[in-house]
C-alpha positions in Angstrom: 0.0 0.0 0.0 1.4 3.4 -1.0 1.3 6.7 1.0 -1.2 8.0 -1.6 -3.6 5.2 -0.7 -3.6 6.2 3.0 -3.9 9.9 2.1 -7.0 9.3 0.0 -8.5 7.2 2.7 -8.1 9.9 5.3 -9.5 12.5 3.0 -12.6 10.4 2.4 -13.0 9.5 6.2 -11.9 12.7 8.0 -13.4 11.3 11.2 -10.8 8.5 11.2 -8.0 11.0 11.3 -9.5 12.9 14.3 -10.1 9.6 16.2 -6.4 8.6 15.6 -5.3 12.0 16.7 -7.4 11.9 19.9 -6.2 8.4 20.8 -2.5 9.4 20.3 -3.1 12.5 22.5 -4.7 10.3 25.2 -1.8 7.9 25.2 0.8 10.7 25.4 -1.1 12.5 28.2 -1.5 9.2 30.1 2.2 8.3 29.9 3.1 11.8 31.0 0.8 11.6 34.0 1.8 8.1 35.0 5.6 8.4 34.7 6.2 12.0 35.9 6.3 13.1 39.5 3.0 14.7 40.5 3.0 18.2 41.8 1.2 17.4 45.1 3.9 14.9 46.0 6.7 17.5 45.4 4.7 20.2 47.2 4.3 18.0 50.3 8.1 17.1 50.2 9.0 20.8 50.0 6.6 21.8 52.8 8.1 19.1 55.0 11.6 20.4 54.3 10.6 24.0 55.1 8.9 23.1 58.3 11.8 20.9 59.4 14.3 23.8 58.8 12.1 26.3 60.6 11.7 24.0 63.6 15.4 23.3 63.7 16.2 27.0 63.7 13.7 27.7 66.5 15.1 24.9 68.7 18.7 25.8 68.1 18.5 29.6 68.7 19.2 29.4 72.4 22.2 27.1 71.9 23.8 29.3 69.2 23.9 32.2 71.6 26.1 30.1 73.9 27.4 28.6 71.8 26.6 25.1 73.0 28.0 22.7 70.4 26.9 19.6 72.3 23.2 20.5 72.2 23.5 21.7 68.6 24.9 18.4 67.6 22.1 16.5 69.5 19.5 18.6 67.6 21.0 18.0 64.2 21.6 14.3 64.9 17.9 13.9 65.8 16.8 15.5 62.6 19.3 13.5 60.5 17.8 10.3 61.9 14.3 11.1 60.4 13.2 9.1 57.4 13.9 11.0 54.1 16.6 13.3 55.7 20.2 13.1 54.4 21.7 15.6 56.9 21.3 18.8 59.0 23.6 21.4 60.4 24.2 24.9 61.7 26.4 27.4 59.9 27.8 30.9 60.5 26.7 33.7 58.2 29.9 33.4 56.2 29.2 29.7 55.5 31.5 28.1 58.0 30.2 24.9 59.6 29.3 25.1 63.3 28.0 21.6 63.6 26.8 19.0 61.1 25.1 15.6 61.2 24.5 13.1 58.4 25.9 13.9 54.9 26.1 17.6 54.3 29.4 17.5 52.3 28.4 15.7 49.1 27.2 18.0 46.3 23.4 17.9 46.0 20.6 19.5 44.1 19.7 22.9 45.6 16.0 21.9 45.6 16.8 19.3 48.3 18.3 21.9 50.8 16.2 24.1 53.0 17.7 26.9 55.1 16.4 29.2 57.8 18.4 32.1 59.4 18.7 32.5 63.1 18.4 36.1 64.4 18.9 37.7 67.7 17.1 41.0 67.5 17.7 42.6 64.1 21.0 40.7 63.6 21.3 37.4 61.9 23.8 35.2 63.7 23.6 31.8 62.0 21.8 29.6 59.5 20.0 26.2 60.1 20.1 23.9 57.1 18.4 20.6 56.3 19.1 18.4 53.3 16.5 15.8 52.2 17.5 12.5 50.7 17.4 12.1 47.0 14.8 9.4 47.1 12.4 11.9 48.8 12.3 13.8 45.5 12.6 10.8 43.2 10.4 8.0 44.5 10.9 4.6 42.8 8.5 3.6 40.1 5.9 1.3 41.5 4.2 -1.7 40.0 1.0 0.4 39.9 2.6 2.6 37.3 3.4 -0.4 35.1 -0.1 -1.8 35.5 -1.6 1.6 34.6 0.6 1.8 31.5 -0.4 -1.6 30.3 -4.1 -0.8 31.0 -3.8 2.4 29.0 -2.4 0.6 26.0 -5.1 -2.1 26.1 -7.9 0.4 26.5 -6.9 2.6 23.6 -8.5 0.5 20.8 -11.7 0.4 22.8 -11.5 4.2 23.1 -11.3 4.5 19.3 -14.4 2.4 18.9 -16.2 4.4 21.5 -15.5 7.6 19.8 -16.7 6.3 16.5 -19.9 5.1 18.1 -20.5 8.4 19.8 -20.2 10.1 16.5 -22.9 7.9 15.0 -25.1 8.7 18.0 -24.5 12.4 17.6 -25.5 12.3 13.9 -28.8 10.5 14.8 -29.6 13.0 17.6 -29.2 16.2 15.7 -32.9 16.7 15.3 -33.8 15.8 18.9 -34.5 18.6 21.4 -31.8 19.4 24.0 -32.9 19.1 27.6 -30.8 20.9 30.0 -30.4 19.5 33.5 -29.4 21.9 36.2 -26.7 20.7 38.6 -27.4 20.9 42.3 -25.7 23.7 44.2 -22.3 23.2 45.8 -22.4 22.5 49.5 -22.2 25.8 51.4 -19.0 26.2 53.3 -19.1 26.6 57.1 -16.9 28.3 59.6 -14.6 25.9 61.5 -12.4 26.9 64.4 -9.1 25.1 64.8 -6.7 24.5 67.6 -3.4 23.3 66.2 -0.7 22.0 68.5 3.0 21.8 67.6 5.3 19.4 69.4 7.8 22.1 70.1 10.7 20.2 71.7 10.1 16.9 69.8 13.8 16.7 68.7 14.8 16.5 72.3 13.5 12.9 72.3 14.5 9.8 70.3 12.1 8.6 67.6 10.5 5.8 69.5 10.0 8.0 72.6 8.4 10.7 70.4 5.9 8.1 69.1 5.1 6.9 72.6 4.5 10.5 73.8 2.1 11.2 70.9 0.1 8.0 71.5 -0.2 9.0 75.2 -1.3 12.6 74.5 -3.9 11.9 71.8 -6.5 10.5 74.3 -6.2 13.6 76.4 -6.7 15.9 73.4 -9.8 13.8 72.4 -11.2 14.1 76.0 -10.8 17.9 75.9 -12.3 18.1 72.5 -15.4 16.1 73.5 -15.9 18.3 76.6 -16.2 21.3 74.2 -18.2 19.6 71.5 -15.4 19.2 69.1 -13.1 16.5 67.6 -9.4 15.8 67.8 -6.9 13.9 65.7 -3.1 14.0 64.9 -1.4 15.0 61.7 2.1 14.9 60.3 5.2 15.7 62.4 3.5 15.1 65.7 0.9 17.8 65.3 -2.5 17.9 67.2 -5.7 19.2 65.6 -8.9 20.1 67.5 -11.9 21.2 65.4 -15.0 23.0 66.4 -18.0 23.8 64.1 -21.7 24.2 64.1 -21.8 25.2 67.8 -22.5 28.5 69.5 -19.5 30.7 70.2 -17.1 28.1 68.7 -14.1 30.5 68.9 -14.5 30.9 72.7 -14.9 27.1 73.0 -11.6 26.7 71.0 -9.7 29.1 73.3 -10.9 27.3 76.4 -10.1 23.9 75.0 -6.6 25.0 74.0 -5.9 26.5 77.4 -7.3 23.4 79.2 -5.2 21.0 77.1 -2.1 23.1 77.6 -2.5 23.2 81.3 -3.2 19.4 81.5 -0.1 18.7 79.5 2.0 21.1 81.6 1.1 19.1 84.8 0.9 15.5 83.4 3.9 15.7 81.0 6.1 18.5 82.2 9.0 17.5 80.0 6.8 17.7 76.8 6.3 21.1 75.4 3.4 21.8 73.0 2.7 25.3 71.5 -0.9 26.0 70.3 -2.3 28.3 67.6 -5.9 29.3 66.9 -7.5 29.7 63.5 -10.9 30.1 61.8 -11.3 28.7 58.2 -14.2 28.2 55.8 -14.6 24.5 54.9 -17.3 22.4 53.3 -19.1 20.0 55.6 -17.3 16.6 56.1 -14.2 18.0 54.3 -10.8 17.8 55.9 -8.7 20.9 56.3 -6.0 21.2 53.7 -2.5 19.8 54.6 -0.8 23.0 53.5 -2.8 25.0 56.0 -2.1 22.6 58.8 1.6 22.7 58.1 1.6 26.5 58.2 -0.6 26.5 61.3 2.0 24.2 63.1 4.7 26.6 62.1 2.6 29.5 63.3 2.2 27.8 66.7 6.0 27.9 67.2 5.8 31.7 67.4 3.6 31.5 70.5 5.6 32.7 73.6 5.7 30.2 76.5 2.4 29.7 78.4 0.4 31.6 75.8 -1.8 30.9 72.8 -1.2 32.6 69.4 -4.3 33.5 67.3 -4.7 34.5 63.7 -6.5 37.7 62.6 -9.5 35.8 61.2 -9.9 33.9 64.5 -9.8 37.1 66.6 -12.4 38.8 64.3 -14.9 36.1 65.1 -14.1 35.9 68.9 -17.0 37.4 70.9 -16.4 39.5 74.0 -12.6 39.6 73.8 -12.5 41.4 77.2 -12.7 37.9 78.7 -9.0 37.5 77.9 -5.7 39.2 78.3 -4.8 39.9 74.6 -1.9 41.7 72.9 -0.6 42.0 69.3 2.3 39.9 68.2 5.0 41.1 65.7 7.5 38.6 64.3 9.5 38.6 61.0 8.4 35.0 60.2 4.8 36.0 59.9 5.4 37.3 56.3 6.6 33.8 55.3 3.4 32.0 56.3 1.4 32.1 53.1 -2.0 30.7 54.3 -2.3 33.0 57.4 -2.8 36.7 56.6 -3.1 39.8 58.8 -1.7 40.5 62.2 -1.4 37.9 64.9 -2.5 38.1 68.6 -1.2 36.5 71.8 -3.8 35.3 74.4 -2.1 35.2 77.7 -4.9 34.4 80.2 -8.6 34.2 80.8 -10.4 36.4 83.4 -10.8 35.2 87.0 -14.2 33.5 86.5 -13.2 31.5 83.4 -9.8 30.7 84.9 -11.3 29.2 88.0 -13.6 27.0 85.9 -10.6 25.7 83.9 -8.7 25.0 87.0 -11.5 22.7 88.2 -11.5 21.0 84.8 -7.8 20.4 85.0 -8.2 18.8 88.5 -11.0 16.6 87.2 -8.9 15.3 84.2 -5.9 14.7 86.4 -8.0 12.9 89.0 -7.7 15.7 91.6 -11.5 16.6 91.7 -14.9 15.7 90.5 -16.1 18.7 88.4 -16.8 18.3 84.7 -18.6 21.6 84.1 -17.9 23.5 80.9 -16.8 27.1 80.9 -19.8 29.4 80.2 -20.0 31.3 76.9 -22.1 34.0 78.5 
């Protein structure tokens, strides 16, 4: 058969050419999707690296002032032991190594390194750096990808037949009336108040001890959440999440729950340090909060001074009767780097005398020191 034969065939059957073109496009697009790294995977890896560098910088600041090389080495060593981490270290502003753990010498792709400066006042004094392992950015090809590729090749002929059949149906339906069906409205988003806890000193413990601590603390968080008509769960990097929605004065309930949980942990686990942040987001019912927002919220929590809660601007706007609390504005240079949290931040130091007394009785009840289970009044 000559080229002219095929040319005449395509001219007589133009639909054949379009079907072939569509099938080729589907195969190419399928191969590209199956065998390339998906953007959500890379985004999660980069978010993990940024959060890890930020946490390492916050933990190491007090030891850089010393300097205390022993504690700096312990911190970097804990980070280097994590899965997917190649190495970690602290460096002077001129690039000289202060302390390193893992492999920070071998040349590596700049995308795998994440840095965070350490500042004392307006002056930057050092840099914390984390390097992720290469396999974190280049996951091995799985058997699922091979199965998906084979399935795509086997289904392509059936796709061609389906397109040809659809064209026949289209030609027969040209004279039929078109009936439009309206789609139902999207579920209306609802306000949800969040309490996000960051395991602030987690790198002070070995990996197995960290997991034991998290398993021990989760039931306490769930008990507190139930008392204030909310739910509690964990998320990545040892974070705690308490959610409150569809209840009256949810923002006040979130503040009381965060303060109660912080006080219970201070007394029951004095060596464990959690910092808490408060947020208000709009989420569709039964939908989970985006992982990107939770990662930023955990980073935001590290900015809370000791024995305080830090709240976003959106949360404070919804908080009724703020005179029930001791509140002041917070200014920190890292606030500009947290993309999902906009506006000024606020520090909640204490509740007024009445609410504080109620919370004290609740702490005693949870620790087995009393019998009261009353909930702080929202009035």
